[in-house]
N, C-alpha and C positions, 0 to 999 in steps of 0.2 A: 140755741145754745143751752146745753144741759150737762149735768154730771151723770155718768153711767158707772156700772160696776163690771169688772172683767175677772173671770176666774183665772187664778194663777196655775201654772203647770204643776207645781208641787202641792201646795195646799193654800187655802185662803182665797181672798179676792182683793182687788185694789181698785181705787177710783180712777176716773179719767174724765177730762173735760172734752166734750164733743160739740163741734160747730158744723152745721150742715148748710149747704147752699140752697137758695130759694129757686123753686120752679123746675129743678132738674129731676127727671125720672131716674137716671143713673149718672153717677159722677165718679171720677177716680178718687181713691182714698189718699190721705196724707197723714202720717204719724209725725207729730211735732215733739221732739225729744228735748226735755228740759235741761237748763243749766243746773248749777248746784243750789239754786234758790227755790226749787220746787215749782209747782204749777201756779206761779204768781201772775199778776196782771199782765206782765210782758209776754209770758207764754200764751196766755189766753187771747191776748190781742193778736199774736201771730196766727193762732188757730182761726180767729175771726177773719183775718185778712185772707187766709187760704180758702175759707168758705166763700168769701166774696168773689174769689177768683174761680170758683166752680169746683172746689174739692170738698169731700167729706173729711174734715180735719179732726184729729183726736190727739190729746196730750195725756199720756198715762202718768200716774203718780208713782215715780220710781223709788221714792223714799218711804213707801208705805210700811215696809218691814221695820223701820226704825221709828217713824212718826208719820202717820197718815195725815194728808191734807196740809203739808208744809207750804207756806206762801211767805217768802222772805223778801225784804227790800234790799236790792243789790247796792243801794246808794248809802247805806248806813253801816257803821262798824258792827252793830249788833247783828245785822243781817249777815254780814260776812263771817263773823265769828261763829254763828250757829251753822251757816252753810259749810264751813270747813270741818266742823265736827261731824256733820252728817256725811260729808264726802269721805272722811276717813273711815267711817263705818259702813260705807257702801260696797256692795259686791257687784263688780262688773258682770260676772257670770250670771248672777240672778237678775241683774238689770236687763241683760240681753235676752234672757228667757222671758221676762215680762214683756219685752218689746215684741218678741215672736208670738206670744199669746195675744198681744194687742193686734198684731198683723192678722192672725187667724180670726179674731173677733170681728175686725173691720171687714174682711173679705166675706164674712157670713151675713153682713147686713144687706137687706134688699135694695137699698139705695146706692150701694157701692158697685161700680163697674168692675171690669176685669183686672185693672191695674191699681197698685198701691205703691206709693213712695214714702220715703222718710227724710226728714230734715232735722238736724240737731245742732246745738250750740254749746261750746265749752265742754262740759261733761257729755252733753248730747252729741257733740261733734265726734268724739271718740266712739260713742255708741253707734252713731250712724255708720261709721267705718265697720264696726263689728257686725252690724246688720248686713252689710254688703258681703262680709266673709262668712257669716253663720246662718243666714236665712236666704229665702228666695224672693225677698222684697224686690220690686221691679226697678227701682232707681233710688239712689241715696245721695244726700248732700250733707257734708259736715263743715261747720264753721269753727275755725280755730280750736280743733280738738286737741287736747293735751294727752300725750303718751301714746299716740298712734305708732310712733317709731318702735315702741316696745312690743307691739303686736304685728309688726310688718311682715313677720313670717307667715301670717295667715293670708297674705295677699293673693297667693296662687288659687285660693278658693273663690275669688271674685268672678262671677259670671254675668252680672248685670251692671249697668252703668253706675259709676261712682264719680262724684265731684267733690273736691276738698278746697276750702278757702283758708289760707294761712296768713297770719300777720307776721311780717318780717321782724317786727320789734316786739314780739310776744314775750311779756315778762314771765310767763309760765312755761315757756319752751325755749328753743335755742336754734341757731342756724344749723348746727350739726344734726339736730332732730329733723329739721325740714329737709336737709339733704338726704338723710336716711329714708325719709318717706318718699321723696322724689325717686331715689334710686330703686327703692323696693317696688314702687308702682310703675316704673318705666316699662317693664315687659307686659303690663296689663293693658290690653287695647281698650278696655271699657273704662279706664280710670284717667281722670284729669286732675291736676293740681294747679291752682292759681295762688300766687302769693302777692301780697299788697305791701309795697315799700312804705316805710315811715309810720306805720300804724301799729297799735298795741292790741293786746287781747281784748275781745269784745268790741271791736270797732263797729260792729253792726247793731249793737244793742242801743235802741233809741232811748235817749235820756240818760245814758250811762256816761261815766267819766271819760272813757276813751272813744266815745262815738265819733266816727269820721264820716260825714255825709257823702263825700265823693266816693270813698272806698266802699261804703255800704251800698250806695246806689249801683256801683259797678258789680259788686258781688251778687246783690239781689236780682239785678237784671240778668246776669248769667244763670242764676238759679231758676228764674222764671222760664227762660228759654229752654233750659235743660229739662225741666219737668214737663213743659208743653210738648217737647219733642218725644219724650220717653213715656209719658203717661196719657197724653191726650191724642196723640197721633193715631 
């Protein structure tokens, strides 16, 4: 586990947390896309878990243009307040460009095989969808992405497998948004949407206020099989 630097498409460079599997000459890559709390302990732990499962996992710092190295506590008011300020100043377009730069960097590493996927949560859930529409990443998974319905017009660009996990009681979204996402992705043979009744936003964040172990286990199990089928086969 280490921190690396990646060159941005426009100018400058940004940091990323890298976790590599042990003993594998070549392994598929995995981009872990942050929530609004930066590359904190939770994101790093997810990278470590993917490395233990045989992926070269990397989490790029997407807030670097505002404040490099942000690591916020999602369980405190101070963490939430700062996260919302950073989110308001965040450019989705630049964030997607940084993820595409991360994808290119990862594919260029000698220990990474021919396929790379991405998985994102909250802010990262929306960006995982945008990676499916704007890049050639090999497979994408988004957890409770907010605002995907506003970009559903991009769905026709999806050519690689995409899976979305939605919370039916998401306090940051709505049933109408979920319906728009389902309807928009219905013609896309590579896209799947799973919804989880009775759970709120961030139901899969371990240690979080809305963590729901059964729903998280179901979503994570589906994600594991999805990536095994599309990245390791």
